[in-house]
N, CA, C, O and the ligand as a Tripos MOL2 file, in Angstrom:
@<TRIPOS>MOLECULE
protein
  265   263    67     0     0
PROTEIN
NO_CHARGES

@<TRIPOS>ATOM
      1 N           0.9440   -1.2340    0.0250 N.3       1 MET1
      2 CA         -0.1190   -0.0040   -0.0040 C.3       1 MET1
      3 C           0.8760    1.2970    0.0190 C.2       1 MET1
      4 O           1.7550    1.4350    0.8700 O.2       1 MET1
      5 N           0.6310    2.1770   -0.9740 N.am      2 PRO2
      6 CA          1.5000    3.3640   -1.0260 C.3       2 PRO2
      7 C           1.2550    4.2480    0.3100 C.2       2 PRO2
      8 O           0.1760    4.2760    0.9010 O.2       2 PRO2
      9 N           2.2480    4.8650    0.6430 N.am      3 THR3
     10 CA          2.4040    5.7620    1.7100 C.3       3 THR3
     11 C           2.6500    7.2100    1.2320 C.2       3 THR3
     12 O           3.6480    7.5160    0.5810 O.2       3 THR3
     13 N           1.7970    7.9830    1.5500 N.am      4 TYR4
     14 CA          2.0480    9.3680    1.1230 C.3       4 TYR4
     15 C           2.4560   10.1740    2.2710 C.2       4 TYR4
     16 O           1.7640   10.2840    3.2820 O.2       4 TYR4
     17 N           3.7260   10.8040    2.0810 N.am      5 GLU5
     18 CA          4.2780   11.6350    3.2600 C.3       5 GLU5
     19 C           3.9660   13.0180    2.8930 C.2       5 GLU5
     20 O           4.2420   13.4300    1.7660 O.2       5 GLU5
     21 N           3.3640   13.8190    3.8410 N.am      6 LEU6
     22 CA          2.9780   15.0570    3.5210 C.3       6 LEU6
     23 C           3.4950   16.0530    4.5850 C.2       6 LEU6
     24 O           3.7520   15.7040    5.7380 O.2       6 LEU6
     25 N           3.6140   17.1610    4.1810 N.am      7 THR7
     26 CA          4.1290   18.2720    5.1220 C.3       7 THR7
     27 C           3.1270   19.4670    5.0730 C.2       7 THR7
     28 O           2.7690   19.9810    4.0140 O.2       7 THR7
     29 N           2.7390   19.8320    6.2020 N.am      8 CYS8
     30 CA          1.9330   21.1360    6.2870 C.3       8 CYS8
     31 C           2.9300   22.3770    6.1690 C.2       8 CYS8
     32 O           3.8790   22.5280    6.9380 O.2       8 CYS8
     33 N           2.6250   23.2240    5.1600 N.am      9 ARG9
     34 CA          3.4620   24.4110    5.0760 C.3       9 ARG9
     35 C           3.0440   25.3720    5.9080 C.2       9 ARG9
     36 O           3.7290   26.3920    5.9840 O.2       9 ARG9
     37 N           1.9750   25.2620    6.6140 N.am     10 ALA10
     38 CA          1.3590   26.3950    7.3510 C.3      10 ALA10
     39 C           2.0270   26.1370    8.9120 C.2      10 ALA10
     40 O           2.4280   27.0890    9.5820 O.2      10 ALA10
     41 N           2.0760   25.0740    9.2760 N.am     11 CYS11
     42 CA          2.5730   24.7650   10.6800 C.3      11 CYS11
     43 C           3.7940   23.8580   10.7820 C.2      11 CYS11
     44 O           4.4640   23.7790   11.8110 O.2      11 CYS11
     45 N           4.0640   23.1400    9.6070 N.am     12 GLY12
     46 CA          5.2200   22.3750    9.5540 C.3      12 GLY12
     47 C           5.0210   20.9080   10.0100 C.2      12 GLY12
     48 O           6.0030   20.1730   10.1100 O.2      12 GLY12
     49 N           3.8400   20.4900   10.2740 N.am     13 THR13
     50 CA          3.5790   19.2410   10.7920 C.3      13 THR13
     51 C           3.5920   18.2010    9.5700 C.2      13 THR13
     52 O           3.0500   18.3390    8.4740 O.2      13 THR13
     53 N           4.3920   17.0710   10.0680 N.am     14 ARG14
     54 CA          4.6400   15.9740    9.0240 C.3      14 ARG14
     55 C           3.6560   14.9860    9.3400 C.2      14 ARG14
     56 O           3.4900   14.6930   10.5250 O.2      14 ARG14
     57 N           2.9650   14.4200    8.4290 N.am     15 PHE15
     58 CA          2.0740   13.3120    8.6690 C.3      15 PHE15
     59 C           2.1790   12.4240    7.4240 C.2      15 PHE15
     60 O           2.7860   12.7270    6.3970 O.2      15 PHE15
     61 N           1.4560   11.1970    7.6690 N.am     16 GLU16
     62 CA          1.5770   10.2980    6.4500 C.3      16 GLU16
     63 C           0.0160    9.8970    6.2330 C.2      16 GLU16
     64 O          -0.8640    9.9890    7.0890 O.2      16 GLU16
     65 N          -0.1170    9.4820    5.0420 N.am     17 ARG17
     66 CA         -1.4670    8.8740    4.6750 C.3      17 ARG17
     67 C          -1.3260    7.5700    4.0110 C.2      17 ARG17
     68 O          -0.6100    7.4380    3.0180 O.2      17 ARG17
     69 N          -2.0060    6.5840    4.5450 N.am     18 PHE18
     70 CA         -2.0210    5.2970    3.9660 C.3      18 PHE18
     71 C          -3.1950    5.1920    3.1070 C.2      18 PHE18
     72 O          -4.3080    5.1260    3.6280 O.2      18 PHE18
     73 N          -3.0360    5.1670    1.6810 N.am     19 LEU19
     74 CA         -4.1600    5.1270    0.9540 C.3      19 LEU19
     75 C          -3.8600    3.9750   -0.1130 C.2      19 LEU19
     76 O          -2.7690    3.6940   -0.6090 O.2      19 LEU19
     77 N          -5.0770    3.3940   -0.3340 N.am     20 ALA20
     78 CA         -4.9800    2.3300   -1.5850 C.3      20 ALA20
     79 C          -5.2750    3.0390   -2.8310 C.2      20 ALA20
     80 O          -5.6120    2.3190   -3.7710 O.2      20 ALA20
     81 N          -5.2250    4.1620   -3.0110 N.am     21 ARG21
     82 CA         -5.5390    4.8710   -4.1610 C.3      21 ARG21
     83 C          -4.6190    6.1080   -4.2810 C.2      21 ARG21
     84 O          -3.7550    6.3560   -3.4390 O.2      21 ARG21
     85 N          -4.8300    6.8050   -5.2780 N.am     22 LEU22
     86 CA         -4.0760    8.1260   -5.4200 C.3      22 LEU22
     87 C          -4.5460    9.0860   -4.3690 C.2      22 LEU22
     88 O          -5.6170    9.0820   -3.7620 O.2      22 LEU22
     89 N          -3.5450    9.8970   -4.2770 N.am     23 LEU23
     90 CA         -3.7830   10.9200   -3.1470 C.3      23 LEU23
     91 C          -4.6270   12.1360   -3.7770 C.2      23 LEU23
     92 O          -4.3180   12.6490   -4.8520 O.2      23 LEU23
     93 N          -5.6070   12.5030   -3.0820 N.am     24 ARG24
     94 CA         -6.3710   13.6280   -3.7280 C.3      24 ARG24
     95 C          -6.4740   14.7690   -2.7770 C.2      24 ARG24
     96 O          -6.1420   14.6570   -1.5970 O.2      24 ARG24
     97 N          -6.9180   15.8270   -3.2790 N.am     25 ASP25
     98 CA         -6.7860   17.2110   -2.5770 C.3      25 ASP25
     99 C          -7.4800   17.0190   -1.2760 C.2      25 ASP25
    100 O          -7.0920   17.6900   -0.3190 O.2      25 ASP25
    101 N          -8.4420   16.1980   -1.1350 N.am     26 GLU26
    102 CA         -9.2660   16.2540    0.2290 C.3      26 GLU26
    103 C          -8.4130   15.6280    1.2990 C.2      26 GLU26
    104 O          -8.5120   15.8890    2.4980 O.2      26 GLU26
    105 N          -7.5150   14.7240    0.7250 N.am     27 ASP27
    106 CA         -6.5740   14.0030    1.6340 C.3      27 ASP27
    107 C          -5.4020   15.0200    2.1630 C.2      27 ASP27
    108 O          -4.7320   14.7900    3.1690 O.2      27 ASP27
    109 N          -5.2700   16.0550    1.4230 N.am     28 LYS28
    110 CA         -4.1710   17.0570    1.8520 C.3      28 LYS28
    111 C          -4.7870   18.0160    2.7080 C.2      28 LYS28
    112 O          -5.0700   19.1550    2.3360 O.2      28 LYS28
    113 N          -5.0340   17.4910    4.0430 N.am     29 VAL29
    114 CA         -5.4080   18.3740    4.8820 C.3      29 VAL29
    115 C          -4.6800   18.1610    6.1990 C.2      29 VAL29
    116 O          -4.6440   17.0380    6.7000 O.2      29 VAL29
    117 N          -4.1060   19.1950    6.7650 N.am     30 CYS30
    118 CA         -3.2130   19.1190    7.9820 C.3      30 CYS30
    119 C          -4.0660   18.7610    9.1570 C.2      30 CYS30
    120 O          -5.0160   19.4810    9.4640 O.2      30 CYS30
    121 N          -3.7460   17.6020    9.8760 N.am     31 PRO31
    122 CA         -4.5060   17.1020   10.9320 C.3      31 PRO31
    123 C          -4.1970   17.9930   12.1840 C.2      31 PRO31
    124 O          -4.9050   17.8760   13.1840 O.2      31 PRO31
    125 N          -3.2610   18.7920   12.1540 N.am     32 SER32
    126 CA         -2.9820   19.6600   13.2690 C.3      32 SER32
    127 C          -3.7380   21.0410   13.1290 C.2      32 SER32
    128 O          -4.4660   21.4400   14.0370 O.2      32 SER32
    129 N          -3.5620   21.6970   12.0680 N.am     33 CYS33
    130 CA         -4.1180   22.9730   12.0220 C.3      33 CYS33
    131 C          -5.2790   23.1020   10.9200 C.2      33 CYS33
    132 O          -5.9690   24.1160   10.8110 O.2      33 CYS33
    133 N          -5.4090   22.0250   10.1610 N.am     34 GLY34
    134 CA         -6.5280   22.0430    9.2370 C.3      34 GLY34
    135 C          -6.3040   22.7820    7.9260 C.2      34 GLY34
    136 O          -7.1780   22.9180    7.0700 O.2      34 GLY34
    137 N          -5.1480   23.2140    7.8430 N.am     35 SER35
    138 CA         -4.7830   23.9220    6.6040 C.3      35 SER35
    139 C          -4.6030   22.9730    5.4260 C.2      35 SER35
    140 O          -4.1150   21.8570    5.6020 O.2      35 SER35
    141 N          -4.9810   23.3920    4.2580 N.am     36 THR36
    142 CA         -4.8540   22.6420    3.0240 C.3      36 THR36
    143 C          -3.5760   22.8910    2.3170 C.2      36 THR36
    144 O          -3.3090   22.2700    1.2880 O.2      36 THR36
    145 N          -2.8100   23.7350    2.8010 N.am     37 ASP37
    146 CA         -1.5410   24.1450    2.1830 C.3      37 ASP37
    147 C          -0.4730   23.1450    2.5760 C.2      37 ASP37
    148 O           0.4580   23.4310    3.3290 O.2      37 ASP37
    149 N          -0.6570   21.9700    2.0300 N.am     38 VAL38
    150 CA          0.0360   20.8760    2.3560 C.3      38 VAL38
    151 C           0.9070   20.2940    1.1000 C.2      38 VAL38
    152 O           0.4220   20.1090   -0.0160 O.2      38 VAL38
    153 N           2.1940   20.0490    1.4340 N.am     39 GLN39
    154 CA          3.0320   19.7120    0.3140 C.3      39 GLN39
    155 C           3.2390   18.1610    0.3690 C.2      39 GLN39
    156 O           3.3500   17.5970    1.4570 O.2      39 GLN39
    157 N           3.2860   17.5170   -0.7450 N.am     40 GLN40
    158 CA          3.4050   16.1630   -0.7790 C.3      40 GLN40
    159 C           4.8720   15.8210   -1.0820 C.2      40 GLN40
    160 O           5.4870   16.5190   -1.8890 O.2      40 GLN40
    161 N           5.4310   14.8300   -0.5030 N.am     41 GLY41
    162 CA          6.7540   14.3710   -0.7260 C.3      41 GLY41
    163 C           7.8150   15.2470   -0.0720 C.2      41 GLY41
    164 O           8.3480   16.1670   -0.6940 O.2      41 GLY41
    165 N           8.0980   14.9650    1.1220 N.am     42 VAL42
    166 CA          9.1200   15.6740    1.8690 C.3      42 VAL42
    167 C          10.4000   15.3040    1.4220 C.2      42 VAL42
    168 O          10.6360   14.1780    0.9860 O.2      42 VAL42
    169 N          11.4380   16.4120    1.5310 N.am     43 GLY43
    170 CA         12.7510   16.0150    1.0630 C.3      43 GLY43
    171 C          13.3070   15.1000    2.0210 C.2      43 GLY43
    172 O          13.2800   15.2750    3.2390 O.2      43 GLY43
    173 N          13.8550   14.0390    1.3760 N.am     44 GLY44
    174 CA         14.5770   12.9900    2.3090 C.3      44 GLY44
    175 C          13.5220   11.9860    2.6790 C.2      44 GLY44
    176 O          12.4490   12.3400    3.1700 O.2      44 GLY44
    177 N          13.8290   10.7470    2.4440 N.am     45 GLY45
    178 CA         13.0410    9.7020    2.8450 C.3      45 GLY45
    179 C          12.3300    8.9500    1.7370 C.2      45 GLY45
    180 O          11.4720    8.0860    1.9140 O.2      45 GLY45
    181 N          12.8460    9.4350    0.4350 N.am     46 PHE46
    182 CA         12.1150    8.6930   -0.5920 C.3      46 PHE46
    183 C          13.1480    7.9210   -1.5250 C.2      46 PHE46
    184 O          13.0260    6.7170   -1.7530 O.2      46 PHE46
    185 N          14.0960    8.6410   -2.0060 N.am     47 ALA47
    186 CA         14.9810    8.0100   -3.0350 C.3      47 ALA47
    187 C          16.0630    7.1950   -2.2740 C.2      47 ALA47
    188 O          16.1320    5.9660   -2.2810 O.2      47 ALA47
    189 N          16.8310    7.9710   -1.6690 N.am     48 VAL48
    190 CA         18.1450    7.4980   -1.1080 C.3      48 VAL48
    191 C          17.7230    6.5770    0.1410 C.2      48 VAL48
    192 O          17.0740    6.9570    1.1160 O.2      48 VAL48
    193 N          18.1900    5.3830   -0.0740 N.am     49 ARG49
    194 CA         18.1730    4.4440    1.0570 C.3      49 ARG49
    195 C          19.5650    3.7930    1.1520 C.2      49 ARG49
    196 O          20.2320    3.5370    0.1490 O.2      49 ARG49
    197 N          19.9670    3.5390    2.4140 N.am     50 PRO50
    198 CA         21.3460    3.0070    2.7530 C.3      50 PRO50
    199 C          21.1170    1.6310    2.2910 C.2      50 PRO50
    200 O          20.2780    0.8670    2.7690 O.2      50 PRO50
    201 N          22.0630    1.3240    1.1590 N.am     51 SER51
    202 CA         22.0880   -0.0540    0.6440 C.3      51 SER51
    203 C          22.6250   -1.0890    1.5040 C.2      51 SER51
    204 O          23.8160   -1.1760    1.8040 O.2      51 SER51
    205 N          21.7240   -1.8560    1.8840 N.am     52 SER52
    206 CA         22.0970   -2.9740    2.8110 C.3      52 SER52
    207 C          23.2150   -3.8910    2.1130 C.2      52 SER52
    208 O          22.9190   -4.5380    1.1090 O.2      52 SER52
    209 N          24.3210   -3.9300    2.5830 N.am     53 SER53
    210 CA         25.4470   -4.5970    2.0440 C.3      53 SER53
    211 C          25.0820   -6.1600    2.4000 C.2      53 SER53
    212 O          25.3840   -6.6350    3.4950 O.2      53 SER53
    213 N          24.4830   -6.8350    1.4960 N.am     54 GLY54
    214 CA         24.2310   -8.1680    1.6500 C.3      54 GLY54
    215 C          24.9560   -9.0150    0.7030 C.2      54 GLY54
    216 O          24.6460   -9.0170   -0.4880 O.2      54 GLY54
    217 N          25.9300   -9.7550    1.1790 N.am     55 GLY55
    218 CA         26.6690  -10.5810    0.2640 C.3      55 GLY55
    219 C          27.8800   -9.9750   -0.3220 C.2      55 GLY55
    220 O          28.2440  -10.2800   -1.4580 O.2      55 GLY55
    221 N          28.5360   -9.0990    0.4380 N.am     56 GLY56
    222 CA         29.7950   -8.3020   -0.0480 C.3      56 GLY56
    223 C          30.8320   -9.1150    0.1880 C.2      56 GLY56
    224 O          31.7620   -8.8930   -0.5880 O.2      56 GLY56
    225 N          31.0560  -10.0820    1.0610 N.am     57 GLY57
    226 CA         32.2580  -10.6800    1.4240 C.3      57 GLY57
    227 C          32.4130  -12.0300    0.5360 C.2      57 GLY57
    228 O          32.9680  -11.8810   -0.5530 O.2      57 GLY57
    229 N          32.0550  -13.1020    0.8290 N.am     58 GLY58
    230 CA         32.3290  -14.2470    0.0980 C.3      58 GLY58
    231 C          32.0160  -15.3300    1.1490 C.2      58 GLY58
    232 O          32.5570  -16.4360    1.1130 O.2      58 GLY58
    233 N          31.2390  -15.0130    1.9610 N.am     59 CYS59
    234 CA         30.9230  -16.0950    2.9220 C.3      59 CYS59
    235 C          29.6620  -16.9870    2.5420 C.2      59 CYS59
    236 O          28.6440  -17.0330    3.2330 O.2      59 CYS59
    237 N          29.8460  -17.6580    1.4150 N.am     60 VAL60
    238 CA         28.7160  -18.3370    0.9860 C.3      60 VAL60
    239 C          28.6330  -19.7090    1.3820 C.2      60 VAL60
    240 O          29.2430  -20.6440    0.8630 O.2      60 VAL60
    241 N          27.7320  -19.7660    2.4600 N.am     61 SER61
    242 CA         27.5990  -21.1180    3.0460 C.3      61 SER61
    243 C          26.2260  -21.7250    2.6480 C.2      61 SER61
    244 O          25.2530  -21.6690    3.4000 O.2      61 SER61
    245 N          26.2030  -22.2740    1.4940 N.am     62 HIS62
    246 CA         24.9040  -22.7060    0.8520 C.3      62 HIS62
    247 C          25.2460  -23.9990    0.3340 C.2      62 HIS62
    248 O          25.5740  -24.0750   -0.8500 O.2      62 HIS62
    249 N          25.2150  -25.0950    1.1000 N.am     63 GLY63
    250 CA         25.5590  -26.3330    0.6400 C.3      63 GLY63
    251 C          24.4630  -27.3130    1.0760 C.2      63 GLY63
    252 O          23.4860  -26.9260    1.7170 O.2      63 GLY63
    253 N          24.6350  -28.5100    0.7400 N.am     64 GLY64
    254 CA         23.6920  -29.5240    1.2570 C.3      64 GLY64
    255 C          24.0400  -29.8530    2.6120 C.2      64 GLY64
    256 O          25.1540  -30.3160    2.8510 O.2      64 GLY64
    257 N          23.2380  -29.6680    3.4760 N.am     65 PHE65
    258 CA         23.5370  -29.7660    4.9310 C.3      65 PHE65
    259 C          22.6040  -30.4640    5.6470 C.2      65 PHE65
    260 O          22.1730  -30.0280    6.7150 O.2      65 PHE65
    261 N          22.2190  -31.5840    5.1350 N.am     66 SER66
    262 CA         21.2050  -32.4860    5.8080 C.3      66 SER66
    263 C          21.8270  -33.7910    6.3140 C.2      66 SER66
    264 O          21.1270  -34.6280    6.8840 O.2      66 SER66
    265 ZN         -0.7570   22.4850    9.7640 Zn       67 ZN67
@<TRIPOS>BOND
     1     1     2 1
     2     2     3 1
     3     3     4 2
     4     3     5 am
     5     5     6 1
     6     6     7 1
     7     7     8 2
     8     7     9 am
     9     9    10 1
    10    10    11 1
    11    11    12 2
    12    11    13 am
    13    13    14 1
    14    14    15 1
    15    15    16 2
    16    15    17 am
    17    17    18 1
    18    18    19 1
    19    19    20 2
    20    19    21 am
    21    21    22 1
    22    22    23 1
    23    23    24 2
    24    23    25 am
    25    25    26 1
    26    26    27 1
    27    27    28 2
    28    27    29 am
    29    29    30 1
    30    30    31 1
    31    31    32 2
    32    31    33 am
    33    33    34 1
    34    34    35 1
    35    35    36 2
    36    35    37 am
    37    37    38 1
    38    38    39 1
    39    39    40 2
    40    39    41 am
    41    41    42 1
    42    42    43 1
    43    43    44 2
    44    43    45 am
    45    45    46 1
    46    46    47 1
    47    47    48 2
    48    47    49 am
    49    49    50 1
    50    50    51 1
    51    51    52 2
    52    51    53 am
    53    53    54 1
    54    54    55 1
    55    55    56 2
    56    55    57 am
    57    57    58 1
    58    58    59 1
    59    59    60 2
    60    59    61 am
    61    61    62 1
    62    62    63 1
    63    63    64 2
    64    63    65 am
    65    65    66 1
    66    66    67 1
    67    67    68 2
    68    67    69 am
    69    69    70 1
    70    70    71 1
    71    71    72 2
    72    71    73 am
    73    73    74 1
    74    74    75 1
    75    75    76 2
    76    75    77 am
    77    77    78 1
    78    78    79 1
    79    79    80 2
    80    79    81 am
    81    81    82 1
    82    82    83 1
    83    83    84 2
    84    83    85 am
    85    85    86 1
    86    86    87 1
    87    87    88 2
    88    87    89 am
    89    89    90 1
    90    90    91 1
    91    91    92 2
    92    91    93 am
    93    93    94 1
    94    94    95 1
    95    95    96 2
    96    95    97 am
    97    97    98 1
    98    98    99 1
    99    99   100 2
   100    99   101 am
   101   101   102 1
   102   102   103 1
   103   103   104 2
   104   103   105 am
   105   105   106 1
   106   106   107 1
   107   107   108 2
   108   107   109 am
   109   109   110 1
   110   110   111 1
   111   111   112 2
   112   111   113 am
   113   113   114 1
   114   114   115 1
   115   115   116 2
   116   115   117 am
   117   117   118 1
   118   118   119 1
   119   119   120 2
   120   119   121 am
   121   121   122 1
   122   122   123 1
   123   123   124 2
   124   123   125 am
   125   125   126 1
   126   126   127 1
   127   127   128 2
   128   127   129 am
   129   129   130 1
   130   130   131 1
   131   131   132 2
   132   131   133 am
   133   133   134 1
   134   134   135 1
   135   135   136 2
   136   135   137 am
   137   137   138 1
   138   138   139 1
   139   139   140 2
   140   139   141 am
   141   141   142 1
   142   142   143 1
   143   143   144 2
   144   143   145 am
   145   145   146 1
   146   146   147 1
   147   147   148 2
   148   147   149 am
   149   149   150 1
   150   150   151 1
   151   151   152 2
   152   151   153 am
   153   153   154 1
   154   154   155 1
   155   155   156 2
   156   155   157 am
   157   157   158 1
   158   158   159 1
   159   159   160 2
   160   159   161 am
   161   161   162 1
   162   162   163 1
   163   163   164 2
   164   163   165 am
   165   165   166 1
   166   166   167 1
   167   167   168 2
   168   167   169 am
   169   169   170 1
   170   170   171 1
   171   171   172 2
   172   171   173 am
   173   173   174 1
   174   174   175 1
   175   175   176 2
   176   175   177 am
   177   177   178 1
   178   178   179 1
   179   179   180 2
   180   179   181 am
   181   181   182 1
   182   182   183 1
   183   183   184 2
   184   183   185 am
   185   185   186 1
   186   186   187 1
   187   187   188 2
   188   187   189 am
   189   189   190 1
   190   190   191 1
   191   191   192 2
   192   191   193 am
   193   193   194 1
   194   194   195 1
   195   195   196 2
   196   195   197 am
   197   197   198 1
   198   198   199 1
   199   199   200 2
   200   199   201 am
   201   201   202 1
   202   202   203 1
   203   203   204 2
   204   203   205 am
   205   205   206 1
   206   206   207 1
   207   207   208 2
   208   207   209 am
   209   209   210 1
   210   210   211 1
   211   211   212 2
   212   211   213 am
   213   213   214 1
   214   214   215 1
   215   215   216 2
   216   215   217 am
   217   217   218 1
   218   218   219 1
   219   219   220 2
   220   219   221 am
   221   221   222 1
   222   222   223 1
   223   223   224 2
   224   223   225 am
   225   225   226 1
   226   226   227 1
   227   227   228 2
   228   227   229 am
   229   229   230 1
   230   230   231 1
   231   231   232 2
   232   231   233 am
   233   233   234 1
   234   234   235 1
   235   235   236 2
   236   235   237 am
   237   237   238 1
   238   238   239 1
   239   239   240 2
   240   239   241 am
   241   241   242 1
   242   242   243 1
   243   243   244 2
   244   243   245 am
   245   245   246 1
   246   246   247 1
   247   247   248 2
   248   247   249 am
   249   249   250 1
   250   250   251 1
   251   251   252 2
   252   251   253 am
   253   253   254 1
   254   254   255 1
   255   255   256 2
   256   255   257 am
   257   257   258 1
   258   258   259 1
   259   259   260 2
   260   259   261 am
   261   261   262 1
   262   262   263 1
   263   263   264 2
@<TRIPOS>SUBSTRUCTURE
     1 MET1         2 RESIDUE 1 A MET
     2 PRO2         6 RESIDUE 1 A PRO
     3 THR3        10 RESIDUE 1 A THR
     4 TYR4        14 RESIDUE 1 A TYR
     5 GLU5        18 RESIDUE 1 A GLU
     6 LEU6        22 RESIDUE 1 A LEU
     7 THR7        26 RESIDUE 1 A THR
     8 CYS8        30 RESIDUE 1 A CYS
     9 ARG9        34 RESIDUE 1 A ARG
    10 ALA10       38 RESIDUE 1 A ALA
    11 CYS11       42 RESIDUE 1 A CYS
    12 GLY12       46 RESIDUE 1 A GLY
    13 THR13       50 RESIDUE 1 A THR
    14 ARG14       54 RESIDUE 1 A ARG
    15 PHE15       58 RESIDUE 1 A PHE
    16 GLU16       62 RESIDUE 1 A GLU
    17 ARG17       66 RESIDUE 1 A ARG
    18 PHE18       70 RESIDUE 1 A PHE
    19 LEU19       74 RESIDUE 1 A LEU
    20 ALA20       78 RESIDUE 1 A ALA
    21 ARG21       82 RESIDUE 1 A ARG
    22 LEU22       86 RESIDUE 1 A LEU
    23 LEU23       90 RESIDUE 1 A LEU
    24 ARG24       94 RESIDUE 1 A ARG
    25 ASP25       98 RESIDUE 1 A ASP
    26 GLU26      102 RESIDUE 1 A GLU
    27 ASP27      106 RESIDUE 1 A ASP
    28 LYS28      110 RESIDUE 1 A LYS
    29 VAL29      114 RESIDUE 1 A VAL
    30 CYS30      118 RESIDUE 1 A CYS
    31 PRO31      122 RESIDUE 1 A PRO
    32 SER32      126 RESIDUE 1 A SER
    33 CYS33      130 RESIDUE 1 A CYS
    34 GLY34      134 RESIDUE 1 A GLY
    35 SER35      138 RESIDUE 1 A SER
    36 THR36      142 RESIDUE 1 A THR
    37 ASP37      146 RESIDUE 1 A ASP
    38 VAL38      150 RESIDUE 1 A VAL
    39 GLN39      154 RESIDUE 1 A GLN
    40 GLN40      158 RESIDUE 1 A GLN
    41 GLY41      162 RESIDUE 1 A GLY
    42 VAL42      166 RESIDUE 1 A VAL
    43 GLY43      170 RESIDUE 1 A GLY
    44 GLY44      174 RESIDUE 1 A GLY
    45 GLY45      178 RESIDUE 1 A GLY
    46 PHE46      182 RESIDUE 1 A PHE
    47 ALA47      186 RESIDUE 1 A ALA
    48 VAL48      190 RESIDUE 1 A VAL
    49 ARG49      194 RESIDUE 1 A ARG
    50 PRO50      198 RESIDUE 1 A PRO
    51 SER51      202 RESIDUE 1 A SER
    52 SER52      206 RESIDUE 1 A SER
    53 SER53      210 RESIDUE 1 A SER
    54 GLY54      214 RESIDUE 1 A GLY
    55 GLY55      218 RESIDUE 1 A GLY
    56 GLY56      222 RESIDUE 1 A GLY
    57 GLY57      226 RESIDUE 1 A GLY
    58 GLY58      230 RESIDUE 1 A GLY
    59 CYS59      234 RESIDUE 1 A CYS
    60 VAL60      238 RESIDUE 1 A VAL
    61 SER61      242 RESIDUE 1 A SER
    62 HIS62      246 RESIDUE 1 A HIS
    63 GLY63      250 RESIDUE 1 A GLY
    64 GLY64      254 RESIDUE 1 A GLY
    65 PHE65      258 RESIDUE 1 A PHE
    66 SER66      262 RESIDUE 1 A SER
    67 ZN67       265 GROUP 0 **** ****
């Protein structure tokens, strides 16, 4: 389920919406101050993720062990 991260530009409150559909304008309402001046997609937290280094060494212990 997509998560929409929103930031109220009026009071700076950050909140999230879990919607099984696209985000609509009626969803862009600040829960704190009720402002509709809400920005979607806060800087940071979307694209860059720390790549989990899985399998970088050579420790492949994957054999028949029964
Ligand atoms: Zn607000």
